[in-house]
MILO-658987 format. One line per field, with one value per atom (N, C-alpha, C, O): residue number from 1; atom name; y, z, x. Coordinates in Angstrom, 2 decimals, always signed. Layout:
BEGIN
k <- c(NUM, ...)
a <- c(CA, ...)
y <- c(Y, ...)
z <- c(Z, ...)
x <- c(X, ...)
This chain:
BEGIN
k <- c(1, 1, 1, 1, 2, 2, 2, 2, 3, 3, 3, 3, 4, 4, 4, 4, 5, 5, 5, 5, 6, 6, 6, 6, 7, 7, 7, 7, 8, 8, 8, 8, 9, 9, 9, 9, 10, 10, 10, 10, 11, 11, 11, 11, 12, 12, 12, 12, 13, 13, 13, 13, 14, 14, 14, 14, 15, 15, 15, 15, 16, 16, 16, 16, 17, 17, 17, 17, 18, 18, 18, 18, 19, 19, 19, 19, 20, 20, 20, 20, 21, 21, 21, 21, 22, 22, 22, 22, 23, 23, 23, 23, 24, 24, 24, 24, 25, 25, 25, 25, 26, 26, 26, 26, 27, 27, 27, 27, 28, 28, 28, 28, 29, 29, 29, 29, 30, 30, 30, 30, 31, 31, 31, 31, 32, 32, 32, 32, 33, 33, 33, 33, 34, 34, 34, 34, 35, 35, 35, 35, 36, 36, 36, 36, 37, 37, 37, 37, 38, 38, 38, 38, 39, 39, 39, 39, 40, 40, 40, 40, 41, 41, 41, 41, 42, 42, 42, 42, 43, 43, 43, 43, 44, 44, 44, 44, 45, 45, 45, 45, 46, 46, 46, 46, 47, 47, 47, 47, 48, 48, 48, 48, 49, 49, 49, 49, 50, 50, 50, 50, 51, 51, 51, 51, 52, 52, 52, 52, 53, 53, 53, 53, 54, 54, 54, 54, 55, 55, 55, 55, 56, 56, 56, 56, 57, 57, 57, 57, 58, 58, 58, 58, 59, 59, 59, 59, 60, 60, 60, 60, 61, 61, 61, 61, 62, 62, 62, 62, 63, 63, 63, 63, 64, 64, 64, 64, 65, 65, 65, 65, 66, 66, 66, 66, 67, 67, 67, 67, 68, 68, 68, 68, 69, 69, 69, 69, 70, 70, 70, 70, 71, 71, 71, 71, 72, 72, 72, 72, 73, 73, 73, 73, 74, 74, 74, 74, 75, 75, 75, 75, 76, 76, 76, 76, 77, 77, 77, 77, 78, 78, 78, 78, 79, 79, 79, 79, 80, 80, 80, 80, 81, 81, 81, 81, 82, 82, 82, 82, 83, 83, 83, 83, 84, 84, 84, 84, 85, 85, 85, 85, 86, 86, 86, 86, 87, 87, 87, 87, 88, 88, 88, 88, 89, 89, 89, 89, 90, 90, 90, 90, 91, 91, 91, 91, 92, 92, 92, 92, 93, 93, 93, 93, 94, 94, 94, 94, 95, 95, 95, 95, 96, 96, 96, 96, 97, 97, 97, 97, 98, 98, 98, 98, 99, 99, 99, 99, 100, 100, 100, 100, 101, 101, 101, 101, 102, 102, 102, 102, 103, 103, 103, 103, 104, 104, 104, 104, 105, 105, 105, 105, 106, 106, 106, 106, 107, 107, 107, 107)
a <- c(N, CA, C, O, N, CA, C, O, N, CA, C, O, N, CA, C, O, N, CA, C, O, N, CA, C, O, N, CA, C, O, N, CA, C, O, N, CA, C, O, N, CA, C, O, N, CA, C, O, N, CA, C, O, N, CA, C, O, N, CA, C, O, N, CA, C, O, N, CA, C, O, N, CA, C, O, N, CA, C, O, N, CA, C, O, N, CA, C, O, N, CA, C, O, N, CA, C, O, N, CA, C, O, N, CA, C, O, N, CA, C, O, N, CA, C, O, N, CA, C, O, N, CA, C, O, N, CA, C, O, N, CA, C, O, N, CA, C, O, N, CA, C, O, N, CA, C, O, N, CA, C, O, N, CA, C, O, N, CA, C, O, N, CA, C, O, N, CA, C, O, N, CA, C, O, N, CA, C, O, N, CA, C, O, N, CA, C, O, N, CA, C, O, N, CA, C, O, N, CA, C, O, N, CA, C, O, N, CA, C, O, N, CA, C, O, N, CA, C, O, N, CA, C, O, N, CA, C, O, N, CA, C, O, N, CA, C, O, N, CA, C, O, N, CA, C, O, N, CA, C, O, N, CA, C, O, N, CA, C, O, N, CA, C, O, N, CA, C, O, N, CA, C, O, N, CA, C, O, N, CA, C, O, N, CA, C, O, N, CA, C, O, N, CA, C, O, N, CA, C, O, N, CA, C, O, N, CA, C, O, N, CA, C, O, N, CA, C, O, N, CA, C, O, N, CA, C, O, N, CA, C, O, N, CA, C, O, N, CA, C, O, N, CA, C, O, N, CA, C, O, N, CA, C, O, N, CA, C, O, N, CA, C, O, N, CA, C, O, N, CA, C, O, N, CA, C, O, N, CA, C, O, N, CA, C, O, N, CA, C, O, N, CA, C, O, N, CA, C, O, N, CA, C, O, N, CA, C, O, N, CA, C, O, N, CA, C, O, N, CA, C, O, N, CA, C, O, N, CA, C, O, N, CA, C, O, N, CA, C, O, N, CA, C, O, N, CA, C, O, N, CA, C, O, N, CA, C, O, N, CA, C, O, N, CA, C, O, N, CA, C, O, N, CA, C, O, N, CA, C, O)
y <- c(+13.97, +12.64, +12.14, +10.99, +13.00, +12.59, +12.25, +11.29, +13.04, +12.76, +11.43, +10.65, +11.17, +9.94, +8.72, +7.76, +8.76, +7.65, +7.45, +6.33, +8.55, +8.48, +7.97, +7.11, +8.51, +8.11, +6.68, +5.93, +6.31, +4.94, +3.90, +2.88, +4.16, +3.21, +3.20, +2.16, +4.35, +4.41, +3.57, +2.87, +3.65, +2.85, +1.36, +0.59, +0.95, -0.47, -0.87, -1.94, -0.04, -0.33, -0.43, -1.36, +0.51, +0.50, -0.68, -1.24, -1.08, -2.24, -3.51, -4.43, -3.59, -4.76, -4.72, -5.76, -3.54, -3.41, -3.91, -4.03, -4.19, -4.73, -6.14, -6.62, -6.81, -8.17, -8.15, -7.30, -9.05, -9.14, -9.83, -11.03, -9.06, -9.61, -9.57, -8.56, -10.66, -10.61, -9.73, -9.33, -9.42, -8.49, -8.86, -7.98, -10.13, -10.42, -10.24, -9.96, -10.41, -10.29, -8.86, -8.63, -7.91, -6.51, -6.13, -5.29, -6.73, -6.41, -6.82, -6.30, -7.72, -8.07, -6.85, -6.65, -6.02, -4.81, -3.67, -2.84, -3.61, -2.55, -2.69, -1.74, -3.86, -4.07, -3.70, -2.96, -4.19, -3.80, -2.29, -1.73, -1.65, -0.20, +0.54, +1.52, +0.09, +0.73, +0.54, +1.47, -0.67, -0.95, -0.12, +0.47, -0.09, +0.62, +2.13, +2.80, +2.68, +4.12, +4.54, +5.58, +3.75, +4.07, +3.93, +4.79, +2.86, +2.61, +3.65, +4.14, +3.99, +5.00, +6.38, +7.10, +6.74, +8.03, +8.06, +9.07, +6.95, +6.91, +6.94, +7.54, +6.31, +6.37, +7.80, +8.26, +8.50, +9.89, +10.74, +11.59, +10.53, +11.27, +10.94, +11.84, +9.68, +9.27, +9.91, +10.37, +9.95, +10.59, +12.09, +12.65, +12.72, +14.15, +14.40, +15.36, +13.55, +13.70, +13.48, +14.19, +12.47, +12.20, +13.32, +13.71, +13.84, +14.94, +16.23, +17.03, +16.43, +17.65, +17.58, +18.60, +16.38, +16.23, +16.01, +15.95, +15.90, +15.67, +14.31, +14.18, +13.30, +11.92, +11.27, +11.59, +10.37, +9.66, +8.67, +8.07, +8.50, +7.59, +6.17, +5.51, +5.71, +4.33, +4.09, +2.95, +5.14, +5.01, +5.25, +4.49, +6.30, +6.74, +5.87, +5.62, +5.40, +4.62, +3.27, +2.96, +2.45, +1.18, +1.39, +0.66, +2.38, +2.62, +2.98, +2.43, +3.89, +4.33, +3.20, +2.99, +2.46, +1.43, +0.26, -0.26, -0.17, -1.31, -0.98, -1.74, +0.13, +0.48, +0.82, +0.48, +1.49, +1.86, +0.68, +0.69, -0.32, -1.54, -2.23, -2.74, -2.25, -2.83, -2.00, -2.55, -0.69, +0.19, +0.00, -0.01, -0.15, -0.33, -1.61, -1.64, -2.67, -3.93, -3.72, -4.16, -3.06, -2.77, -1.88, -2.12, -0.86, +0.03, -0.70, -0.45, -1.59, -2.34, -3.20, -3.26, -3.87, -4.69, -3.84, -4.17, -2.76, -1.93, -1.26, -1.29, -0.67, +0.04, -0.91, -0.58, -2.08, -3.08, -3.55, -3.72, -3.75, -4.15, -3.08, -3.39, -1.82, -0.72, -0.61, -0.49, -0.65, -0.54, -1.75, -1.60, -2.92, -4.10, -3.95, -4.32, -3.41, -3.19, -2.14, -2.29, -1.08, -0.05, -0.63, -0.36, -1.43, -2.06, -2.98, -3.04, -3.68, -4.60, -3.84, -4.25, -2.74, -2.03, -0.97, -0.88, -0.16, +0.96, +1.10, +2.03, +0.21, +0.23, +1.48, +1.82, +2.18, +3.39, +4.55, +5.55, +4.44, +5.49, +5.52, +6.53, +4.43, +4.35, +4.52, +3.66, +5.62, +6.04, +5.03, +4.84, +4.37, +3.46, +2.07, +1.18, +1.86, +0.55, +0.63, +1.53, -0.30, -0.37, -1.74, -2.76, -1.76, -3.00, -3.98, -3.60, -5.23, -6.26, -6.47, -7.46, -5.57, -5.74, -6.48, -6.43, -7.17, -7.94, -7.29, -7.90, -6.07, -5.41, -3.92, -3.32, -3.34, -1.90, -1.27, -1.61, -0.37, +0.30, +1.39, +2.01, +1.62, +2.75, +4.01, +4.01, +5.08, +6.34, +7.16, +8.26)
z <- c(+8.88, +8.72, +7.29, +7.07, +6.34, +4.95, +4.57, +3.84, +5.08, +4.80, +5.40, +4.75, +6.62, +7.30, +6.58, +6.31, +6.27, +5.57, +4.17, +3.76, +3.45, +2.09, +2.01, +1.19, +2.85, +2.81, +3.33, +2.81, +4.36, +4.88, +3.85, +3.68, +3.16, +2.14, +0.95, +0.33, +0.62, -0.50, -0.20, -1.08, +1.02, +1.39, +1.30, +0.85, +1.72, +1.61, +0.15, -0.24, -0.66, -2.09, -2.77, -3.54, -2.49, -3.13, -2.67, -3.45, -1.41, -0.95, -1.63, -1.88, -1.93, -2.64, -4.11, -4.76, -4.63, -6.03, -6.26, -7.41, -5.18, -5.34, -5.89, -6.48, -5.71, -6.20, -7.59, -7.89, -8.43, -9.79, -9.73, -9.48, -9.96, -9.87, -11.24, -11.94, -11.62, -12.85, -12.62, -11.49, -13.70, -13.62, -12.52, -11.75, -12.40, -11.30, -9.92, -8.95, -9.83, -8.54, -8.10, -6.96, -8.98, -8.61, -7.49, -6.65, -7.47, -6.41, -5.04, -4.02, -4.98, -3.71, -3.16, -1.95, -4.03, -3.59, -3.32, -2.44, -4.06, -3.86, -2.55, -1.76, -2.32, -1.23, +0.15, +0.86, +0.58, +1.92, +2.06, +3.13, +1.00, +1.06, +1.29, +2.03, +0.65, +0.83, +2.25, +2.86, +2.77, +4.14, +5.14, +6.05, +4.97, +5.91, +5.87, +6.90, +4.70, +4.62, +5.49, +6.15, +5.49, +6.31, +7.79, +8.60, +8.15, +9.56, +10.10, +11.22, +9.33, +9.78, +9.94, +10.89, +9.01, +9.13, +10.35, +11.04, +10.63, +11.82, +13.10, +14.09, +13.09, +14.25, +14.48, +15.62, +13.42, +13.55, +14.12, +14.99, +13.66, +14.18, +15.65, +16.45, +16.02, +17.42, +18.31, +19.41, +17.83, +18.61, +18.77, +19.83, +17.71, +17.79, +18.78, +19.55, +18.76, +19.71, +21.14, +22.06, +21.34, +22.67, +23.18, +24.34, +22.31, +22.71, +23.00, +23.82, +22.32, +22.55, +23.83, +24.29, +24.40, +25.62, +25.36, +26.31, +24.10, +23.76, +24.21, +24.74, +24.01, +24.39, +25.03, +24.66, +25.97, +26.55, +25.54, +24.75, +25.57, +24.65, +24.72, +23.70, +25.94, +26.12, +25.46, +25.20, +25.18, +24.51, +23.02, +22.22, +22.63, +21.24, +20.33, +19.19, +20.80, +19.91, +19.53, +18.35, +20.51, +20.09, +19.23, +18.26, +19.59, +18.82, +17.37, +16.44, +17.19, +15.84, +15.03, +13.87, +15.64, +14.89, +14.51, +13.40, +15.41, +15.10, +13.95, +12.98, +14.04, +12.99, +11.67, +10.60, +11.73, +10.48, +9.85, +8.65, +10.63, +10.03, +9.18, +8.10, +9.66, +8.88, +7.63, +6.55, +7.77, +6.62, +5.62, +4.41, +6.13, +5.27, +4.46, +3.31, +5.06, +4.32, +3.12, +2.01, +3.36, +2.26, +1.21, +0.01, +1.65, +0.70, -0.10, -1.29, +0.54, -0.17, -1.27, -2.38, -0.98, -2.00, -3.16, -4.33, -2.85, -3.90, -4.76, -5.98, -4.12, -4.87, -5.66, -6.77, -5.11, -5.85, -7.08, -8.15, -6.94, -8.09, -9.17, -10.36, -8.77, -9.74, -10.44, -11.66, -9.67, -10.28, -11.16, -12.18, -10.77, -11.62, -12.94, -13.99, -12.89, -14.12, -15.00, -16.22, -14.39, -15.16, -15.79, -16.96, -15.02, -15.58, -16.75, -17.72, -16.65, -17.71, -18.96, -20.08, -18.76, -19.89, -20.47, -21.68, -19.61, -20.05, -19.17, -18.37, -19.30, -18.44, -18.67, -17.82, -19.78, -20.04, -19.13, -19.06, -18.44, -17.53, -16.22, -15.51, -15.89, -14.65, -15.01, -15.67, -14.58, -15.02, -14.75, -15.59, -13.60, -13.25, -13.82, -13.55, -14.58, -15.15, -16.66, -17.26, -17.27, -18.72, -19.15, -18.60, -20.13, -20.59, -21.02, -21.68, -20.66, -21.05, -20.04, -20.14, -19.08, -18.09, -16.89, -16.62, -16.16, -15.02, -13.71, -12.65, -13.76, -12.54, -12.61, -13.68, -11.48, -11.42, -11.28, -10.36, -12.16, -12.15, -11.09, -10.79, -10.53, -9.62, -10.43, -11.50, -9.93, -10.67, -10.31, -10.82)
x <- c(+11.35, +10.81, +11.00, +11.37, +10.75, +10.89, +12.32, +12.57, +13.25, +14.66, +15.11, +15.81, +14.71, +15.11, +14.53, +15.25, +13.24, +12.61, +13.17, +13.45, +13.33, +13.85, +15.28, +15.60, +16.14, +17.55, +17.74, +18.56, +16.98, +17.08, +16.67, +17.34, +15.57, +15.12, +16.06, +16.27, +16.64, +17.58, +18.83, +19.33, +19.31, +20.49, +20.20, +21.05, +19.02, +18.65, +18.53, +19.01, +17.91, +17.77, +19.13, +19.37, +20.02, +21.34, +22.17, +22.93, +22.04, +22.80, +22.30, +23.09, +21.01, +20.51, +20.91, +20.96, +21.20, +21.61, +23.04, +23.47, +23.75, +25.10, +25.07, +26.04, +23.94, +23.80, +23.20, +22.37, +23.61, +23.09, +21.73, +21.65, +20.67, +19.32, +18.64, +18.72, +17.99, +17.20, +15.97, +15.68, +15.26, +14.14, +13.14, +12.76, +12.68, +11.74, +12.37, +11.67, +13.67, +14.34, +14.58, +14.97, +14.36, +14.56, +13.60, +13.94, +12.42, +11.46, +11.99, +11.51, +12.94, +13.58, +14.30, +14.35, +14.85, +15.51, +14.55, +14.80, +13.44, +12.46, +11.70, +11.63, +11.13, +10.18, +10.69, +10.02, +11.87, +12.32, +12.53, +12.30, +12.96, +13.16, +11.85, +11.82, +10.77, +9.47, +8.97, +8.44, +9.12, +8.68, +9.47, +8.90, +10.78, +11.64, +11.39, +11.48, +11.08, +10.85, +9.68, +9.74, +8.62, +7.45, +7.77, +7.41, +8.46, +8.77, +9.76, +9.59, +10.78, +11.75, +11.10, +11.39, +10.22, +9.54, +8.63, +8.55, +7.95, +7.10, +7.92, +7.50, +9.09, +9.98, +10.46, +10.52, +10.79, +11.22, +10.09, +10.33, +8.88, +7.74, +7.52, +7.25, +7.62, +7.44, +8.49, +8.19, +9.73, +10.79, +10.54, +10.78, +10.06, +9.74, +8.61, +8.66, +7.59, +6.49, +6.96, +6.55, +7.83, +8.36, +9.24, +9.15, +10.09, +10.98, +10.22, +10.66, +9.11, +8.33, +7.51, +6.99, +7.39, +6.61, +5.13, +4.35, +4.74, +3.34, +2.86, +1.76, +3.69, +3.34, +4.56, +5.69, +4.35, +5.50, +6.08, +5.35, +7.40, +8.08, +7.51, +7.34, +7.21, +6.73, +5.38, +5.02, +4.65, +3.35, +3.46, +2.91, +4.15, +4.12, +4.99, +4.60, +6.14, +7.02, +6.40, +6.33, +5.94, +5.32, +4.07, +3.85, +3.25, +2.02, +2.34, +1.75, +3.26, +3.61, +4.25, +3.90, +5.17, +5.88, +4.99, +5.09, +4.12, +3.24, +2.30, +2.21, +1.62, +0.65, +1.33, +0.83, +2.46, +3.13, +3.87, +4.11, +4.22, +4.78, +3.72, +4.02, +2.48, +1.39, +1.12, +0.91, +1.12, +0.94, +2.08, +1.86, +3.30, +4.47, +4.41, +4.84, +3.86, +3.71, +2.78, +3.08, +1.67, +0.74, +1.36, +1.19, +2.08, +2.74, +3.81, +3.96, +4.53, +5.57, +4.96, +5.49, +3.84, +3.18, +2.68, +2.92, +2.00, +1.41, +2.49, +2.42, +3.48, +4.52, +5.39, +5.80, +5.68, +6.45, +5.69, +6.27, +4.39, +3.57, +3.58, +3.69, +3.48, +3.48, +4.84, +4.90, +5.91, +7.24, +7.57, +8.23, +7.11, +7.33, +6.59, +7.11, +5.37, +4.60, +5.28, +5.32, +5.80, +6.50, +7.77, +8.06, +8.52, +9.72, +9.38, +10.12, +8.27, +7.88, +7.41, +7.70, +6.70, +6.13, +7.05, +7.21, +7.66, +8.49, +9.71, +9.79, +10.66, +11.84, +12.69, +13.52, +12.50, +13.26, +12.85, +13.57, +11.73, +11.27, +12.04, +12.03, +12.70, +13.47, +14.93, +15.52, +15.51, +16.83, +17.94, +18.82, +17.91, +19.00, +18.80, +19.61, +17.75, +17.48, +17.55, +16.97, +18.25, +18.30, +17.79, +18.20, +16.91, +16.33, +17.40, +18.37, +17.23, +18.18, +19.30, +20.02, +19.47, +20.52, +19.97, +18.77, +20.83, +20.39, +20.78, +20.64, +21.26, +21.72, +21.41, +21.45, +21.11, +20.91, +22.26, +23.01, +22.58, +23.89, +23.91, +22.89, +25.07, +25.22, +25.36, +25.98, +24.79, +24.80, +26.01, +26.19)
């Protein structure tokens, strides 16, 4: 679950980094990745529960996705706010970001 959520959100974040975004616009790249990471991880868990026979797919997939989409929205807001504050105060702490640049560099 962690790998699926982490890699899915990373791909979304990196695809948004292809565009030249000013500092406030960086959160446009962060937010969808945070939301998707929660939803993808919950989908993986739902599939595992369905495959194990613990719960039927028709029950577990909608239940997991609906509630975790709401959780993901909250997580996206909170994490974006924290990362924006870190970028504003100490941009040197984020390896792929350099102060004064308008784009996240590929590593």
